[in-house]
C-alpha positions in Angstrom: -0.1 -0.1 -0.1 3.0 2.2 -0.8 1.3 5.9 -1.9 2.8 6.2 -5.1 3.6 10.4 -5.7 3.6 9.6 -9.4 0.1 8.1 -9.4 -1.2 11.2 -7.4 -0.5 13.5 -10.3 -2.1 11.8 -13.0 -5.6 11.9 -11.1 -8.0 14.7 -10.8 -8.8 16.8 -7.7 -11.5 16.2 -5.6 -15.1 17.7 -6.2 -15.3 21.2 -7.1 -18.4 23.2 -8.3 -17.5 22.5 -11.9 -16.4 18.7 -11.1 -19.0 17.0 -8.8 -17.9 14.4 -6.5 -19.9 11.4 -7.6 -19.6 11.3 -11.3 -15.8 12.5 -11.1 -15.0 9.9 -8.7 -16.8 7.1 -10.7 -14.8 7.9 -14.0 -11.8 7.9 -11.7 -12.4 4.1 -10.4 -13.3 3.0 -14.1 -10.3 4.5 -15.7 -8.2 2.7 -12.8 -9.4 -0.4 -14.0 -12.4 -0.8 -11.4 -15.5 -0.7 -13.1 -17.5 -3.1 -11.4 -16.7 -0.8 -7.9 -17.8 2.3 -9.6 -21.0 0.6 -10.6 -21.9 -0.4 -7.3 -21.1 2.8 -6.1 -23.5 4.3 -8.9 -25.9 2.0 -7.8 -25.7 2.7 -3.8 -26.0 6.6 -4.4 -29.4 5.6 -5.4 -30.4 5.1 -1.3 -30.5 7.2 1.2 -27.6 5.6 3.2 -25.7 5.4 0.0 -26.0 9.1 -0.5 -25.4 9.9 3.0 -21.9 7.8 2.9 -21.1 9.2 -0.4 -21.3 12.6 1.0 -18.9 11.9 3.7 -16.3 11.0 0.9 -17.0 13.8 -1.0 -15.7 15.8 2.0 -12.4 17.1 2.5 -12.0 14.7 5.7 -9.4 11.7 4.9 -10.7 8.2 3.9 -8.8 4.9 3.1 -11.3 2.7 0.6 -10.5 -0.7 0.1 -11.3 -1.4 -3.8 -12.2 -5.1 -4.8 -10.7 -5.6 -8.6 -13.2 -6.5 -10.8 -12.8 -10.3 -10.8 -13.3 -10.2 -7.3 -17.2 -9.2 -7.6 -17.8 -12.4 -10.0 -18.7 -14.7 -6.7 -20.7 -12.1 -5.1 -24.2 -13.3 -4.8 -27.1 -11.4 -3.5 -26.1 -8.8 -0.6 -26.7 -5.7 1.0 -24.6 -3.4 -1.0 -24.7 -0.2 1.3 -23.7 -2.6 4.2 -20.9 -4.1 1.9 -19.7 -0.6 0.6 -19.3 0.9 4.1 -17.5 -2.0 5.4 -14.9 -1.2 2.5 -14.5 2.7 3.6 -12.2 3.4 7.0 -12.6 7.7 8.0 -8.6 7.3 8.6 -5.8 7.7 6.1 -3.7 4.3 6.5 -0.3 4.3 5.7 1.5 0.9 5.2 4.0 1.9 8.1 0.8 2.1 10.3 0.1 -1.6 9.4 1.5 -4.0 12.3 3.8 -6.4 11.2 2.5 -10.1 10.5 0.9 -12.1 13.1 0.2 -8.9 15.0 -2.9 -6.6 14.2 -4.1 -3.0 13.6 -7.8 -2.3 14.1 -9.1 -0.1 11.3 -12.9 1.4 11.9 -15.1 1.3 9.2 -18.3 3.1 7.9 -20.7 0.0 8.8 -22.6 0.5 11.8 -24.8 -2.7 12.0 -27.9 -2.8 13.0 -26.9 -1.3 16.6 -25.1 -4.5 17.0 -22.1 -2.6 19.4 -22.9 -0.1 21.6 -22.7 3.6 21.3 -23.2 3.3 17.9 -19.7 2.1 17.4 -18.7 0.9 14.1 -17.5 -2.6 12.8 -13.5 -2.7 12.3 -11.2 -4.5 10.0 -8.3 -6.6 11.1 -5.0 -5.7 9.4 -1.7 -6.8 9.4 1.6 -6.7 7.0 1.5 -9.7 4.3 3.9 -12.3 6.0 5.1 -13.3 2.3 5.4 -9.5 0.9 6.2 -6.4 3.2 4.5 -4.1 0.9 1.1 -6.0 1.0 -1.6 -5.6 4.0 -3.5 -8.7 4.9 -7.0 -8.5 5.8 -8.3 -10.8 8.2 -12.5 -12.0 8.3 -13.6 -14.9 10.4 -14.4 -16.7 7.5 -11.8 -15.0 5.1 -8.3 -13.5 4.2 -7.4 -11.3 1.8 -4.5 -9.0 0.8 -4.0 -5.8 -0.9 -2.7 -6.2 -4.7 -0.2 -3.3 -6.0 -0.1 0.1 -5.2 -2.4 2.2 -3.9 -3.8 5.5 -5.5 -4.4 9.0 -3.8 -7.7 10.9 -5.2 -7.8 14.0 -3.1 -8.7 13.0 0.6 -9.4 9.4 -0.5 -6.4 6.4 -0.5 -8.0 3.9 -3.0 -5.9 0.2 -2.1 -6.9 -2.6 -4.6 -7.5 -5.8 -3.1 -8.2 -9.5 -3.8 -11.9 -10.0 -2.8 -15.0 -8.4 -2.0 -15.0 -8.1 2.0 -17.7 -9.6 4.0 -19.1 -7.7 7.1 -18.6 -10.0 10.4 -21.0 -12.8 10.9 -23.2 -13.3 14.0 -21.2 -15.2 16.4 -22.8 -18.7 16.3 -21.7 -18.5 12.6 -18.4 -17.6 13.2 -18.0 -20.6 15.8 -19.2 -22.9 13.6 -16.9 -21.8 10.5 -14.2 -24.2 8.9 -11.7 -21.5 9.3 -11.9 -21.2 12.9 -12.8 -24.8 13.6 -9.3 -25.7 12.0 -7.5 -23.1 14.0 -6.2 -24.0 17.4 -8.5 -27.3 17.9 -11.8 -25.4 17.0 -14.8 -24.0 18.8 -17.3 -26.5 17.7 -16.7 -27.8 21.6 -18.2 -24.5 22.6 -20.8 -24.0 20.1 -22.2 -27.2 21.2 -21.9 -26.4 24.8 -23.7 -23.1 24.3 -26.5 -24.5 22.5 -26.6 -27.4 25.2 -27.2 -24.7 28.1 -29.6 -22.9 26.0 -27.3 -19.7 25.8 -27.7 -19.1 22.2 -30.0 -16.0 22.3 -27.6 -14.9 25.5 -24.4 -14.9 23.4 -26.0 -13.5 20.2 -28.2 -11.0 21.8 -25.6 -9.4 24.0 -24.8 -5.6 22.5 -21.2 -5.5 22.4 -19.1 -8.3 23.8 -15.7 -9.6 24.5 -15.6 -13.3 24.3 -12.6 -15.4 25.5 -13.7 -18.7 23.8 -12.0 -21.7 25.5 -11.0 -24.1 22.1 -11.8 -27.6 21.8 -8.6 -29.0 23.6 -9.7 -26.7 26.7 -13.0 -28.0 26.8 -12.4 -31.4 26.4 -10.6 -31.7 29.9 -13.7 -30.4 31.8 -16.3 -33.2 33.4 -19.6 -31.2 32.5 -21.6 -33.9 33.4 -20.7 -33.2 37.1 -22.6 -30.0 36.9 -25.6 -28.7 36.7 -27.2 -26.6 33.6 -27.0 -23.3 35.6 -23.3 -24.2 36.8 -22.4 -25.0 33.3 -23.8 -21.3 31.8 -21.6 -20.0 34.5 -18.5 -21.6 33.0 -19.7 -20.2 29.8 -20.6 -16.9 30.9 -17.5 -16.1 32.9 -15.7 -15.9 29.6 -17.6 -12.8 28.5 -17.0 -9.3 28.9 -20.6 -7.9 28.7 -21.3 -4.7 26.7 -17.2 -4.1 26.2 -15.6 -4.8 23.0 -11.9 -5.3 23.2 -10.0 -6.0 20.4 -6.2 -7.0 21.2 -4.8 -3.4 20.4 -6.8 -2.6 23.5 -6.0 -5.1 25.9 -3.6 -3.5 28.6 -1.8 -5.4 31.1 -3.1 -5.3 34.1 -6.6 -4.8 33.0 -9.7 -6.4 34.9 -13.3 -6.7 34.2 -16.3 -8.4 35.7 -17.5 -11.1 33.5 -21.1 -12.0 32.4 -21.3 -14.7 35.3 -19.6 -11.7 38.0 -16.4 -13.5 38.3 -13.3 -11.1 37.9 -11.2 -11.5 34.7 -7.5 -10.1 34.5 -5.7 -9.5 31.9 -1.3 -10.0 31.7 1.6 -10.4 29.5 4.8 -11.9 30.0 7.9 -13.4 27.8 5.8 -16.3 26.4 2.5 -14.4 25.8 -1.0 -12.7 26.2 -3.1 -14.1 29.1 -6.2 -13.8 31.4 -7.0 -14.9 34.6 -10.3 -15.7 36.8 -10.5 -17.7 40.0 -6.9 -18.7 39.7 -6.8 -20.4 36.4 -5.0 -18.8 33.5 -5.7 -19.1 30.0 -3.3 -18.0 27.2 -4.8 -16.1 24.0 -3.7 -18.3 21.2 -5.8 -16.6 18.7 -6.8 -12.9 18.7 -9.4 -10.6 16.7 -12.2 -13.0 15.2 -15.1 -10.7 14.5 -18.5 -11.3 14.8 -21.6 -9.0 14.1 -21.8 -8.1 18.3 -18.3 -8.0 19.3 -14.8 -9.8 19.3 -13.8 -13.3 19.8 -10.5 -14.1 21.3 -9.6 -18.1 21.8 -8.2 -19.2 24.8 -6.7 -22.7 25.7 -7.8 -23.4 29.1 -11.4 -23.0 30.7 -11.2 -19.9 33.1 -14.7 -19.7 34.4 -16.3 -21.3 37.5 -19.3 -22.9 38.1 -20.5 -20.0 40.8 -21.8 -17.2 39.5 -22.7 -13.4 41.1 -26.0 -12.4 38.9 -25.9 -8.9 40.8 -22.3 -8.1 40.3 -22.6 -8.8 36.6 -25.5 -7.0 36.2 -24.0 -3.8 37.8 -21.0 -4.4 35.3 -23.2 -4.0 32.5 -25.1 -1.0 33.6 -22.0 0.6 33.9 -20.6 -0.6 30.8 -23.6 0.5 29.0 -23.8 4.4 30.7 -20.3 4.8 29.6 -20.9 3.5 26.2 -23.8 6.4 25.9 -21.2 9.1 27.1 -18.4 8.0 24.6 -17.2 10.4 22.0 -15.8 11.0 18.9 -11.9 11.5 17.8 -9.4 10.5 15.4 -5.6 9.3 15.3 -3.6 5.9 16.6 -3.2 4.6 19.6 -0.5 2.5 19.5 1.0 1.9 23.1 2.6 -1.5 23.7 1.8 -2.8 27.3 4.1 -3.1 30.1 5.2 -6.9 30.5 4.0 -8.5 33.5 4.5 -11.7 34.7 1.9 -13.9 36.1 1.9 -16.7 38.6 0.4 -19.6 38.3 -0.7 -19.7 41.9 -2.3 -15.8 42.0 -5.8 -15.7 41.5 -5.7 -11.9 41.1 -2.8 -10.8 38.9 -1.6 -6.7 39.3 -4.5 -4.9 37.5 -7.1 -2.0 37.9 -10.4 -1.3 38.0 -13.0 -1.9 34.9 -13.8 1.7 35.1 -10.3 2.8 34.8 -9.6 0.2 32.2 -12.8 1.4 29.7 -12.4 5.0 30.6 -9.6 5.7 28.1 -12.0 4.5 25.7 -13.9 4.7 22.9 -13.1 6.5 19.6 -15.5 5.8 16.6 -13.3 6.8 14.1 -9.6 6.6 13.1 -7.7 3.4 14.0 -5.5 1.5 16.6 -2.2 -0.2 16.1 -0.6 -2.6 18.8 2.0 -4.9 18.1 1.5 -7.5 20.6 2.0 -11.2 19.2 -1.0 -13.1 20.3 -1.6 -13.8 16.9 
């Protein structure tokens, strides 16, 4: 995604009174060889949602637009065009140097705000990293797909146009993410967690959560637990002990010392050391083995051990959710990059509560609804 100066000089500037934004933008896309994307933009402009989105693009604010090459559209079926295109647009100017190295992540906000699935009108995000095979390319990770940038990008006024290999699919609902083959083949999969959610009857609880962080145990972690010895309510508490309700934390926002109250009312803490990133609760420690798997209503981080206990505290969980909801309603808008690397905090296997801070302190420095975050924390 190199910003080639020569490419900029060959393009028209942004809209003026003599050259309205939309026609010249479509013409530029077509001239660059992105006729299918230009057609999609034209169709989008006939809708109220699309008109509002395109008006934003025509402003002087910086944007990055990920433009699928023409052949990428061949496999697209019946989709909500407004949602799909909004997911290709980030209200940020994203340089190659802003993208984290391979197996680390940069989180970029998009213009897609999906059916109030996230608190505070937070938008859906893209997970970016530098391609492991070519450090001039960007890899974009989805729950059931990956794609890379293709060739150099091009500046069009305030917009950076970056070609990519496929049409990006917005995040899927959580249960669809857990059952998808891509996730099921990674670090022993998530099919056991999905089966347990269904068995306990927590489908609506997990999918209805408005903005959650899900620390989902992988299949190997759940295989070591004798759930037959627990009644249904205890199994539910074990699952809910891995859910942070009303607080979406991508890997870029996890800081050593953070603590939360889970949806089961149990304390969950986060820490890092030389071997990786961990969460702890009630004396149990789980390593994060894969991060930033996006879902419609939050984010999944896969862990290699069960930390939730069978005893819950519903009042404590409800209080934490109320506090998170109030915070979400007061969050402000800003632009920019936050790229602070966390302090290393070793976690003792015998410690039930690592060094931490309160949930309110950890949440108070959040949330911006445009721009993007970068963290070079290797939790893959």
